[in-house]
C-alpha positions as CSV (number, residue, x, y, z in Angstrom):
1,X,-14.2,-17.5,0.9
2,X,-14.3,-14.9,3.7
3,X,-11.7,-12.5,2.2
4,X,-13.1,-9.1,1.2
5,X,-11.6,-6.4,-1.0
6,X,-12.4,-2.7,-0.6
7,X,-11.8,-1.2,-4.0
8,X,-12.0,2.3,-2.6
9,X,-8.8,1.5,-0.5
10,X,-7.0,-0.4,-3.2
11,X,-4.2,1.7,-4.9
12,X,-4.9,0.0,-8.2
13,X,-8.2,1.8,-8.3
14,X,-6.5,5.2,-8.3
15,X,-4.5,4.8,-11.5
16,X,-4.2,2.3,-14.4
17,X,-0.4,2.8,-14.1
18,X,-0.3,1.3,-10.6
19,X,2.0,-1.8,-10.6
20,X,1.1,-2.9,-7.1
21,X,0.8,-6.7,-7.2
22,X,1.8,-7.7,-3.6
23,X,-1.4,-9.7,-3.0
24,X,-1.1,-11.6,-6.3
25,X,2.6,-12.2,-5.8
26,X,2.2,-13.7,-2.3
27,X,-0.8,-15.9,-3.2
28,X,0.3,-19.5,-3.4
29,X,-2.9,-20.8,-4.9
30,X,-3.3,-18.5,-8.0
31,X,-6.5,-17.2,-6.6
32,X,-5.9,-13.5,-7.2
33,X,-5.9,-11.8,-10.6
34,X,-6.4,-8.3,-11.9
35,X,-9.2,-7.2,-14.2
36,X,-8.1,-3.8,-15.4
37,X,-7.8,-1.8,-12.2
38,X,-9.8,-4.1,-9.9
39,X,-8.6,-7.1,-7.8
40,X,-10.5,-10.3,-8.5
41,X,-10.4,-13.2,-6.1
42,X,-11.4,-16.6,-7.4
43,X,-13.6,-18.1,-4.7
44,X,-13.1,-21.6,-6.0
45,X,-9.3,-21.3,-5.5
46,X,-9.1,-19.1,-2.4
47,X,-8.3,-21.1,0.8
48,X,-8.5,-18.2,3.2
49,X,-4.7,-18.6,3.8
50,X,-4.6,-14.8,4.8
51,X,-1.3,-14.2,2.9
52,X,-2.8,-11.3,0.9
53,X,-4.1,-9.6,4.0
54,X,-0.7,-9.3,5.6
55,X,1.0,-7.7,2.6
56,X,-1.7,-5.3,1.3
57,X,-0.1,-1.8,1.9
58,X,-3.4,0.1,2.1
59,X,-5.5,-2.4,4.1
60,X,-7.8,-2.9,1.2
61,X,-8.0,-6.7,1.8
62,X,-9.5,-7.9,5.0
63,X,-10.6,-11.2,6.5
64,X,-13.3,-11.5,9.2
65,X,-11.5,-14.1,11.2
66,X,-7.7,-14.4,10.9
67,X,-4.7,-15.3,13.0
68,X,-1.3,-13.7,13.6
69,X,-0.1,-15.0,10.2
70,X,-2.4,-12.5,8.5
71,X,-0.7,-9.5,10.3
72,X,1.7,-7.2,8.6
73,X,5.1,-6.5,10.2
74,X,4.0,-3.3,11.9
75,X,0.9,-5.1,13.3
76,X,3.1,-7.9,14.6
77,X,5.4,-5.3,16.2
78,X,2.4,-3.8,18.0
79,X,1.4,-7.3,19.3
80,X,4.9,-7.8,20.5
81,X,4.9,-4.5,22.4
82,X,1.7,-5.3,24.2
83,X,2.4,-9.0,24.9
84,X,3.8,-10.0,28.2
85,X,5.2,-13.3,27.0
86,X,6.4,-14.9,23.7
87,X,3.8,-14.7,20.9
88,X,3.6,-17.6,18.5
89,X,2.3,-17.0,15.0
90,X,1.3,-20.3,13.3
91,X,1.3,-20.6,9.6
92,X,1.1,-23.3,7.0
93,X,4.1,-24.4,5.0
94,X,3.1,-22.4,1.9
95,X,3.2,-19.2,3.9
96,X,6.5,-19.8,5.6
97,X,8.6,-17.4,3.5
98,X,6.3,-14.4,3.6
99,X,5.5,-14.9,7.3
100,X,9.1,-15.3,8.3
101,X,10.0,-12.0,6.6
102,X,7.3,-10.2,8.6
103,X,8.2,-11.9,11.9
104,X,11.9,-11.1,11.5
105,X,11.1,-7.5,10.6
106,X,8.8,-7.1,13.7
107,X,11.4,-8.5,16.0
108,X,14.1,-6.2,14.5
109,X,11.8,-3.3,15.2
110,X,11.3,-4.4,18.8
111,X,15.0,-4.5,19.4
112,X,15.4,-1.0,18.0
113,X,13.0,0.2,20.8
114,X,15.0,-1.7,23.4
115,X,12.5,-4.6,23.7
116,X,13.1,-8.3,23.5
117,X,12.1,-10.1,20.3
118,X,8.7,-11.7,21.2
119,X,7.3,-13.1,17.9
120,X,8.0,-16.7,17.1
121,X,7.0,-18.4,13.8
122,X,5.6,-21.9,14.1
123,X,5.2,-23.8,10.8
124,X,2.3,-26.2,11.0
125,X,3.4,-29.8,10.6
126,X,1.4,-31.2,7.6
127,X,2.0,-34.8,8.8
128,X,0.1,-34.1,12.0
129,X,-2.9,-32.6,10.2
130,X,-5.7,-34.5,8.7
131,X,-5.2,-35.1,4.9
132,X,-7.1,-32.1,3.7
133,X,-5.4,-30.3,0.8
134,X,-6.0,-26.7,-0.3
135,X,-8.1,-27.7,-3.3
136,X,-10.5,-29.8,-1.2
137,X,-10.9,-27.1,1.4
138,X,-11.7,-24.6,-1.3
139,X,-14.2,-27.0,-2.9
140,X,-16.0,-27.7,0.4
141,X,-16.3,-23.9,1.1
142,X,-18.0,-23.4,-2.3
143,X,-21.1,-25.3,-1.0
144,X,-21.6,-23.1,2.1
145,X,-23.8,-20.0,2.1
146,X,-20.8,-17.7,2.3
147,X,-19.0,-19.7,-0.4
148,X,-21.8,-19.3,-2.8
149,X,-22.0,-15.6,-2.1
150,X,-18.2,-15.3,-2.6
151,X,-18.4,-17.2,-5.9
152,X,-21.0,-14.8,-7.1
153,X,-18.9,-11.8,-6.2
154,X,-15.9,-13.2,-8.0
155,X,-17.7,-13.5,-11.3
156,X,-19.2,-10.0,-11.3
157,X,-18.8,-8.1,-14.6
158,X,-16.7,-5.0,-14.8
159,X,-19.8,-2.8,-15.0
160,X,-21.2,-4.3,-11.8
161,X,-17.9,-3.7,-10.0
162,X,-17.7,-0.1,-11.2
163,X,-21.3,0.5,-9.9
164,X,-20.3,-0.5,-6.4
165,X,-17.3,1.9,-6.0
166,X,-17.9,5.0,-3.8
167,X,-15.9,7.6,-5.7
168,X,-16.0,10.1,-2.9
169,X,-14.1,7.6,-0.7
170,X,-11.8,6.7,-3.6
171,X,-10.3,10.3,-3.7
172,X,-10.1,10.8,0.0
173,X,-6.7,10.8,1.7
174,X,-6.6,8.2,4.5
175,X,-4.3,5.8,6.3
176,X,-5.2,2.3,7.4
177,X,-6.3,1.7,11.0
178,X,-3.2,-0.5,11.4
179,X,-1.0,2.6,10.7
180,X,-2.9,4.7,13.2
181,X,-2.4,1.9,15.8
182,X,1.3,1.6,15.0
183,X,1.9,5.3,15.4
184,X,0.1,5.4,18.8
185,X,2.2,2.5,20.0
186,X,5.5,4.0,18.8
187,X,4.6,7.3,20.5
188,X,4.9,5.6,23.9
189,X,8.3,4.1,23.2
190,X,11.9,5.4,22.9
191,X,14.5,4.4,20.3
192,X,17.7,3.0,21.6
193,X,19.5,4.7,18.7
194,X,17.8,7.8,17.3
195,X,19.8,7.5,14.0
196,X,18.8,3.9,13.3
197,X,17.4,3.2,9.8
198,X,16.0,-0.1,8.5
199,X,14.6,-1.4,5.3
200,X,10.8,-1.7,6.0
201,X,8.1,-3.5,4.2
202,X,5.4,-1.0,5.1
203,X,7.0,2.5,4.7
204,X,9.7,4.1,2.6
205,X,11.7,7.3,2.5
206,X,11.6,9.3,-0.8
207,X,13.9,11.2,-3.0
208,X,13.0,13.5,-6.0
209,X,15.7,14.4,-8.5
210,X,16.1,17.4,-10.8
211,X,14.2,15.8,-13.7
212,X,10.9,16.4,-11.9
213,X,8.6,18.7,-13.9
214,X,6.0,19.2,-11.1
215,X,3.2,17.4,-13.0
216,X,1.4,16.9,-9.7
217,X,0.4,13.3,-10.2
218,X,2.4,12.0,-7.3
219,X,0.9,14.2,-4.6
220,X,-2.6,14.2,-6.2
221,X,-2.8,10.4,-6.2
222,X,-0.9,9.6,-3.0
223,X,-3.6,7.6,-1.1
224,X,-2.4,8.5,2.4
225,X,-1.5,12.1,2.0
226,X,2.1,11.4,2.6
227,X,2.9,13.5,-0.5
228,X,1.4,17.0,-0.8
229,X,2.1,20.4,-2.2
230,X,1.8,24.0,-1.0
231,X,-1.1,26.4,-1.8
232,X,1.1,27.9,-4.6
233,X,2.1,24.4,-5.9
234,X,5.7,25.4,-5.7
235,X,7.0,22.5,-3.7
236,X,6.6,18.8,-3.0
237,X,6.3,18.0,0.7
238,X,6.6,14.6,2.2
239,X,5.5,13.1,5.6
240,X,7.4,9.8,5.8
241,X,5.4,8.5,8.7
242,X,2.3,8.4,6.5
243,X,3.9,6.5,3.6
244,X,2.4,3.1,2.9
245,X,5.1,1.9,0.4
246,X,2.4,1.3,-2.3
247,X,4.9,3.0,-4.7
248,X,2.0,4.5,-6.7
249,X,3.9,7.8,-6.9
250,X,6.8,6.0,-8.6
251,X,4.4,4.1,-11.0
252,X,2.7,7.3,-12.3
253,X,5.8,9.4,-12.6
254,X,6.5,9.7,-16.4
255,X,10.0,11.2,-15.8
256,X,10.9,8.6,-13.1
257,X,12.0,11.5,-10.9
258,X,10.7,10.1,-7.6
259,X,12.3,7.0,-6.0
260,X,12.4,5.0,-2.7
261,X,15.5,5.1,-0.5
262,X,16.8,1.7,0.7
263,X,16.3,2.4,4.4
264,X,13.8,4.3,6.6
265,X,14.8,6.4,9.6
266,X,12.7,5.1,12.5
267,X,12.8,8.5,14.1
268,X,10.4,9.7,11.4
269,X,7.6,7.8,13.2
270,X,8.4,9.7,16.4
271,X,9.0,13.2,14.9
272,X,6.0,13.1,12.4
273,X,7.3,16.1,10.5
274,X,7.0,17.1,6.9
275,X,10.1,17.6,4.8
276,X,10.8,19.3,1.5
277,X,11.5,17.0,-1.4
278,X,11.6,19.5,-4.2
279,X,11.1,23.3,-4.6
280,X,10.0,24.9,-7.9
281,X,9.9,28.4,-9.4
282,X,6.3,28.9,-10.4
283,X,4.4,31.5,-12.5
284,X,0.9,32.3,-13.7
285,X,-0.1,31.0,-17.1
286,X,-0.7,34.0,-19.5
287,X,-3.7,32.2,-21.1
288,X,-5.7,30.5,-18.3
289,X,-4.1,32.0,-15.1
290,X,-3.1,28.6,-13.7
291,X,0.0,28.3,-11.5
292,X,2.7,26.2,-13.3
293,X,6.4,25.6,-13.2
294,X,8.6,25.4,-16.3
295,X,9.7,27.5,-19.3
296,X,7.5,29.7,-21.4
297,X,4.6,31.9,-20.5
298,X,1.9,29.3,-20.8
299,X,1.2,26.2,-18.8
300,X,1.7,22.8,-20.5
301,X,-2.0,22.3,-21.0
302,X,-2.5,25.6,-22.8
303,X,0.7,25.1,-24.8
304,X,-0.6,21.7,-26.0
305,X,-4.0,23.2,-26.9
306,X,-2.4,25.9,-28.9
307,X,-0.2,23.3,-30.7
308,X,-3.2,21.2,-31.5
309,X,-5.1,24.3,-32.8
310,X,-2.1,25.3,-35.0
311,X,-1.9,21.8,-36.5
312,X,-5.7,21.7,-37.2
313,X,-5.4,25.1,-39.0
314,X,-2.4,23.9,-41.0
315,X,-0.1,26.6,-39.6
């Protein structure tokens, strides 16, 4: 198994409420499971099919050697822009559905920038291949040096996994290299229609309704920094071009105030501007001096502490 997982980049490491399961959902060999917040890959079941690599929103899953089938839609788009001729992405039958969605999305993006669709999906003919099923391939890899190491990694205890996490990197705001590359490529192109909007697998536009209580979880936990606040914490700002569509902001929102819009305006990748999602009236807490929004003279934390104290005293 040559697949590697960077827990510092995985959105599941940021909150126990994260519901991101894209890697597990796409795996056709049941090789991926979740142990609390960590992603666990079963070395004995993994066939290095690369399906998980292409769908990971934060780039936490990587493979040392992979073909076009392991690329996400934005990466395939970049390949199409740079390629002089038609590019063929070969994939096994078990990856056909997920790969076709990404190829179609990449070609749709190319057309939006007045370019010809250049990505073609080629499904490998199992009859022409040697009879070597996924379980046998996985078994043979277990007896190689890298296979033995991968097997050891896959059975590490939770304590061992926790000890390997760099928590300074975990809290840092960052975007994957593939997003940096995508933005640099888009910068050189012009949209045929500046108002075009598409449903994308790798980015989403956001909306915040009036039920938002400015709890700060969405912008504090956003891994890419797409969501942020002001110095006075009186607004939620959003940079759509940085969104990874991990949906962590939606998973942690207790009031379900933030949601994804069905389409993404492609001009946002060109403009790279922040927009205001929600503005709040804020004040200073009379007890601790913290800035907060809402009713009353005390912030929610101090109000809760006072309620607890009153209950303990029987008042």
